[in-house]
ZAPA-456299 format. One line per 2 residues: their letters; for each residue x, y, z of N, C-alpha, C. Coordinates in steps of 0.2 Angstrom, whole numbers. Example, Ala and Ser with C-alpha at 12.3 -4.5 7.8 and 13.67 -1.06 7.14 Angstrom:
AS) 66/-28/39/62/-22/39/66/-16/39  64/-11/35/68/-5/36/64/0/39 $
REM end
This chain:
XX) 17/167/-56/19/163/-48/16/158/-46  21/152/-42/20/147/-43/16/145/-37 $
XX) 13/140/-36/5/139/-32/9/137/-26  4/139/-20/7/139/-14/1/135/-7 $
XX) 3/128/-7/-2/124/-3/-1/120/3  -4/123/9/-4/122/16/-7/114/16 $
XX) -3/110/18/-6/103/20/-9/104/28  -16/106/29/-19/107/36/-23/103/37 $
XX) -21/98/37/-24/91/39/-24/90/47  -29/88/49/-28/86/57/-22/81/59 $
XX) -20/76/58/-15/71/58/-9/73/56  -10/79/52/-3/81/49/0/87/56 $
XX) -5/92/56/-3/97/62/-1/94/70  -7/88/72/-5/85/77/2/82/78 $
XX) 5/78/70/10/77/72/15/80/72  15/85/67/19/91/68/22/95/75 $
XX) 16/96/80/17/97/86/20/93/89  21/87/89/23/83/93/31/82/92 $
XX) 34/85/85/41/86/81/42/90/84  37/96/84/42/103/87/43/104/95 $
XX) 41/97/98/42/98/105/51/96/106  55/100/110/62/100/110/63/94/114 $
XX) 58/89/119/61/85/122/57/78/118  54/78/111/55/72/108/60/69/108 $
XX) 62/62/108/65/58/105/66/58/99  76/57/98/79/55/92/71/52/88 $
XX) 73/44/91/69/39/89/59/41/87  57/45/91/51/47/90/53/52/86 $
XX) 56/58/83/56/62/79/56/60/70  61/53/72/60/49/66/52/47/64 $
XX) 51/44/69/48/37/66/41/43/64  39/50/68/34/55/66/36/57/60 $
XX) 44/58/59/43/62/52/42/57/46  43/51/48/40/46/40/32/47/40 $
XX) 32/46/45/21/45/45/19/51/42  23/57/45/20/66/41/20/66/35 $
XX) 27/62/32/29/61/26/22/60/20  19/52/23/16/49/19/10/54/16 $
XX) 9/58/26/0/63/23/4/68/20  10/69/16/12/76/14/12/73/5 $
XX) 13/69/6/15/63/-1/7/63/-4  2/61/0/-4/61/-3/-9/67/-7 $
XX) -4/73/-2/-7/79/-6/-2/81/-13  4/79/-12/8/83/-18/6/79/-24 $
XX) 3/72/-24/2/67/-29/-6/67/-31  -7/70/-27/-17/72/-29/-20/73/-35 $
XX) -15/77/-40/-18/77/-44/-13/73/-52  -12/68/-51/-6/65/-55/-11/62/-59 $
XX) -9/61/-67/-13/61/-71/-15/51/-72  -21/50/-74/-25/43/-72/-25/42/-81 $
XX) -24/34/-81/-28/31/-87/-31/24/-85  -36/20/-91/-37/15/-88/-34/8/-89 $
XX) -33/2/-88/-33/-3/-89/-37/-9/-89  -37/-13/-92/-41/-18/-94/-42/-21/-89 $
XX) -44/-25/-81/-41/-31/-79/-47/-34/-78  -46/-40/-73/-53/-42/-74/-52/-45/-64 $
XX) -56/-45/-60/-57/-44/-52/-60/-52/-52  -60/-55/-45/-62/-62/-44/-71/-64/-48 $
XX) -72/-57/-49/-80/-56/-50/-81/-56/-61  -78/-51/-62/-78/-50/-69/-73/-47/-72 $
XX) -73/-41/-76/-70/-39/-83/-72/-30/-79  -67/-26/-79/-68/-19/-79/-62/-17/-85 $
XX) -63/-10/-82/-59/-4/-84/-57/0/-80  -52/-1/-77/-50/1/-68/-43/6/-71 $
XX) -45/11/-67/-39/15/-67/-33/13/-63  -27/17/-66/-21/16/-67/-15/23/-68 $
XX) -10/25/-65/-8/30/-66/-4/31/-72  -3/34/-77/-4/37/-84/6/40/-82 $
XX) 8/37/-88/16/42/-90/21/36/-86  27/41/-85/32/37/-83/33/39/-75 $
XX) 37/34/-72/35/33/-64/37/41/-59  36/42/-56/37/48/-52/47/49/-51 $
XX) 50/54/-47/58/56/-48/54/60/-38  57/56/-33/59/57/-28/67/60/-28 $
XX) 66/69/-29/72/69/-28/75/74/-19  78/70/-16/81/70/-10/84/77/-7 $
XX) 84/82/-5/91/86/-2/94/82/1  100/80/-1/104/77/7/105/83/12 $
XX) 107/81/19/102/74/22/98/73/24  94/78/26/87/78/29/83/77/25 $
XX) 85/78/20/79/76/13/77/68/14  80/65/17/79/57/18/73/55/22 $
XX) 73/59/25/70/59/30/60/59/29  61/63/23/54/64/20/54/57/15 $
XX) 58/55/11/60/50/6/57/45/9  59/42/16/57/36/16/52/35/17 $
XX) 45/39/20/38/38/22/37/36/12  39/43/8/36/45/2/36/37/-3 $
XX) 42/33/-2/44/27/-4/39/21/-3  36/22/2/33/16/5/26/18/2 $
XX) 24/23/0/17/23/-1/18/23/-10  25/26/-11/27/28/-20/31/21/-23 $
XX) 31/15/-21/38/11/-20/41/13/-26  37/13/-32/41/11/-39/44/19/-40 $
XX) 44/22/-39/45/29/-39/53/27/-40  58/33/-44/64/34/-46/67/38/-38 $
XX) 72/38/-37/76/41/-33/82/46/-34  82/51/-34/88/57/-35/89/60/-29 $
XX) 97/60/-27/100/62/-22/104/67/-25  103/73/-20/105/81/-20/110/80/-15 $
XX) 115/82/-14/121/84/-9/122/90/-6  121/94/-2/121/102/-1/123/101/8 $
XX) 126/105/10/127/107/15/127/115/14  127/118/20/124/126/21/132/126/26 $
XX) 133/132/21/141/136/26/137/140/31  140/139/37/138/143/42/140/151/44 $
XX) 141/152/40/144/159/39/142/162/35  143/159/30/138/163/21/130/161/21 $
XX) 128/156/25/123/154/25/119/151/19  127/150/13/126/149/6/126/141/6 $
XX) 122/138/2/123/129/-1/131/125/-4  132/124/0/139/120/-6/139/113/-5 $
XX) 138/111/-13/136/105/-18/142/100/-16  140/94/-13/146/90/-13/143/82/-17 $
XX) 138/82/-20/134/76/-23/129/77/-28  130/75/-33/120/74/-37/122/66/-40 $
XX) 116/64/-40/113/58/-42/107/58/-47  103/58/-52/98/57/-53/96/52/-61 $
XX) 91/49/-61/90/48/-67/90/52/-74  91/48/-80/94/51/-86/88/55/-88 $
XX) 82/53/-87/75/53/-92/71/59/-87  74/64/-83/71/67/-79/66/74/-83 $
XX) 66/73/-88/63/79/-93/55/74/-94  56/68/-92/49/64/-94/45/61/-86 $
XX) 47/66/-84/45/61/-77/43/69/-73  38/68/-68/34/73/-64/41/73/-57 $
XX) 45/79/-56/51/79/-50/49/81/-43  47/78/-38/46/81/-34/54/80/-27 $
XX) 56/87/-28/61/89/-23/55/90/-15  62/86/-8/60/86/-4/66/87/1 $
XX) 63/92/7/66/95/10/63/98/16  65/95/23/59/95/28/61/104/30 $
XX) 63/106/28/64/115/31/64/120/25  61/123/24/62/129/17/65/135/21 $
XX) 68/136/25/73/141/27/73/147/23  80/148/21/82/154/15/81/153/8 $
XX) 79/145/8/79/144/1/85/144/-5  91/146/0/96/145/-3/98/137/-7 $
XX) 97/134/-3/96/125/-3/93/123/-9  87/125/-9/79/123/-13/82/125/-20 $
XX) 83/131/-21/85/135/-26/91/131/-28  94/131/-25/101/127/-31/100/120/-32 $
XX) 96/117/-28/94/111/-29/89/109/-35  84/113/-35/80/112/-40/83/114/-48 $
XX) 89/120/-45/91/122/-51/96/116/-53  101/113/-50/102/106/-52/98/102/-56 $
XX) 93/101/-55/88/96/-58/86/100/-63  84/105/-66/83/109/-72/90/108/-75 $
XX) 96/109/-73/101/107/-78/101/101/-81  99/95/-78/99/90/-80/92/89/-82 $
XX) 91/91/-86/84/91/-89/74/91/-86  76/92/-80/69/93/-76/65/96/-78 $
XX) 60/98/-81/56/101/-83/48/101/-78  46/97/-75/41/97/-71/43/97/-65 $
XX) 44/102/-60/45/101/-54/40/103/-47  38/99/-42/37/102/-34/42/101/-30 $
XX) 40/108/-26/43/105/-20/40/105/-13  43/101/-9/40/97/-4/43/97/3 $
XX) 39/102/7/43/102/15/38/102/20  43/101/27/38/102/33/35/108/34 $
XX) 42/111/37/40/119/37/43/125/30  38/130/31/42/135/26/42/143/31 $
XX) 46/146/31/47/151/32/46/157/27  42/164/27/40/167/23/46/170/19 $
XX) 51/169/20/57/172/16/59/166/12  59/161/13/61/155/10/53/154/4 $
XX) 49/155/6/43/156/0/44/160/-4  45/168/-4/47/173/-6/53/171/-13 $
XX) 57/169/-9/66/167/-12/65/162/-18  61/157/-15/60/150/-17/57/153/-26 $
XX) 48/156/-21/45/158/-30/47/164/-36  53/167/-31/54/173/-37/62/168/-43 $
XX) 63/165/-40/69/161/-40/66/153/-47  61/152/-47/57/146/-48/50/147/-48 $
XX) 47/153/-52/39/152/-51/37/149/-54  41/143/-59/36/138/-62/34/132/-57 $
XX) 40/134/-51/38/126/-46/34/128/-39  28/123/-38/23/121/-35/27/120/-28 $
XX) 25/124/-24/27/124/-15/20/120/-11  23/116/-7/17/110/-3/23/109/3 $
XX) 18/111/9/21/113/15/16/111/22  15/110/26/12/107/33/12/114/35 $
XX) 17/120/36/15/125/41/19/132/39  17/137/39/20/142/38/24/146/42 $
XX) 28/146/46/31/148/52/31/157/52  35/160/58/33/166/59/39/171/52 $
XX) 45/166/52/51/168/51/59/164/54  63/168/52/68/165/53/75/170/58 $
XX) 78/167/61/82/171/65/88/172/63  94/176/66/99/178/62/102/173/58 $
XX) 102/167/62/105/162/59/103/157/53  97/161/51/94/157/46/91/152/49 $
XX) 89/150/55/84/145/56/79/147/57  71/144/57/64/145/57/63/144/63 $
XX) 60/152/65/55/152/71/47/150/70  45/147/74/47/143/81/49/136/77 $
XX) 48/134/71/53/129/69/51/122/73  58/118/71/59/112/75/64/113/77 $
XX) 70/115/76/77/115/77/81/114/69  87/110/71/91/107/64/87/99/64 $
XX) 81/100/57/79/94/55/84/89/55  91/89/51/95/82/51/98/81/58 $
XX) 100/85/62/102/85/68/96/78/72  91/82/73/86/78/78/84/73/72 $
XX) 85/71/68/83/65/63/87/60/67  95/60/66/100/57/68/103/61/72 $
XX) 103/61/78/103/61/85/111/67/83  112/70/80/118/73/80/119/83/81 $
X) 125/83/83/122/91/82/129/94/80 $
REM end
């Protein structure tokens, strides 16, 4: 079974509470999402492998730690995933980016794919799939399956909020994918939205309904 990590850092929890408030404006919501993504990215990349590089400081030469292997891939599940992507790229500007375009059919709650683009060598890289919400997990499951079909073998999933139903479904479908989230909420309503949640992350981020 995959590992589940809840990032309970005080700054993460504080910013998440501000995002939950219905009166939080689109501009503030977007800024908070960017800020929290930096903190979440710090946790999801905590165990990246290091090697050493011989360098010269202004004082003397030394062998200093540096990231090993090929650069990361951040896979944004459109459209809301881009809100996390922006902050993560500030922290790791050299990361490659994949986009997985999905929308949810509001009748069936099933994802419909409309776009996919990724680097050719996914199998050589750690891929971090990002989406603010892990609700039913239908979109996450499809996105991860698409990444695997294109060669990805090392995948992590990062979200802002998760429902127990979504966690269970993702772990069942992809037991090799570790999950990182800022909070686990109590569950889903009849329309597949997380409760208490933050509402529709994409709508709140972009000011649409």
